[in-house]
Phi, psi and omega in degrees: 000141178299139171275126179244133177258114181298158169296163174253142185229163178286318188247357180234150171244116185239132179225156176249143173233099184058240185259013177252126181267134177249122182245111177257125168298122195241057168227065183300329183290339176248027181056028181061033173300145190273100172270170187303318178299327180297311178306313174297318181286339170300311180295311180301322180291308182293337168290320179295310180303316177302316189277334184284106186299334183288336185274120179248346179204154185226137171245130177251136184211186183229137176290150172086210189274342192234151171288300178186136182269010176091197183299136176289125181297330174299323173296321179298320180294318178294321175293321178298313179302315182297319175302318180291352180279344180276124191287345188230143195292316176295328169293328170298323177296316179298318183297316188287320177303321179290327177288325176293319184292330170299313178298321170302317175297322182300321176271334174299336177304328183294309181298319184286346180298126186293344181264143183299143183239119188252133171257136177243117194238128171228159179062216186278136175225082194234158174054238186299334180294331172292323171305312185299304185291342176289336179274356179274162182283317180221157183227134175225152180217178178235167174303144181098349177295143179227127182250148170196133166277091199272351188303321183299332177285341183255007181071037181232143164277118178310127193222015172238018172145335184298310186288343180273312191267322183302317181297345174267358180252319181227177184298132183299328175301316180294315180305311185296319176306306184293325178286321178292321191269332189062015190292153175283146166220159193261182184302318183292324180289314181302326177285321182293327182270358173089012176291328174240144173298325184199145174247130178256161186288327187218156176306310186299316181297314176308311184294318181302310189288322179289331178293313182299319181296320181288320177296320175305315181291324185286346173276353181279170172291125187297325177293322180287318175304312183295322176295324181289320174298319175305310183295319179295318180293319177299318186290328180295333189250359181227174183283167180299317185295316177302316183296319181297317178295326181291318179291329176299312179296321180300303184295326179304327188256335187234007179290119187264115175298326182295321180293322182294310180294326176299318185288324178295310181305312184295322180295327178282335181266339186086003181263155172284135176299149178257085187278152165292153175286000000 
């Protein structure tokens, strides 16, 4: 396999394990709170992951005891100070709206990444962290994880993805309860309501199991996995009829005879197929 050296970042630590990229939020001394460099670097990183052919799956995790404590409150103060330098109210509003949309794009880069993204969550996962994991394909946690849609306690309408994506992942009524109350909920409840695919007894077990799952995905045809993610995201936002027509067109143009033959041959031999990236 070709050796790939990931980019280096101020707030993220990225490493490769075979065809799986591990992206760690890397501000453990601040419980991985999301400052402005982290928001920008998340988009830069996931655009790189999308472009890098060697990457077939991604795991996002947090260094230290916590996954992510949400938006760094110092960043909110910085945004308010910058907004107040604009002399007229309507222009302030326009500027702030554009800043929010930029933050939305930072996290939407995770969803746009063609490779499956798995979130491995420990400790606190609150506020902006819920926006982040909502943009991932799958979510896993371990005992001790604590979740909260925290924004209503901070006087903010959650505005970078939670309120838009969560109702398509779990019961809308449950989303409303969690968003209105900002109450904390634990790992077992997160599993029960379907926010996470699975809860593990320990951090070490979670990392081992999520790693094995990501490697399993990475052994499939990358073209098929990318197409499957495209179809699932498209079907979420379109009618059944439109989605059926789209997948017919997709397979009409991208079904790989080479990958099919490799899969059939590997099934007979019991070995993993050697797919092109």
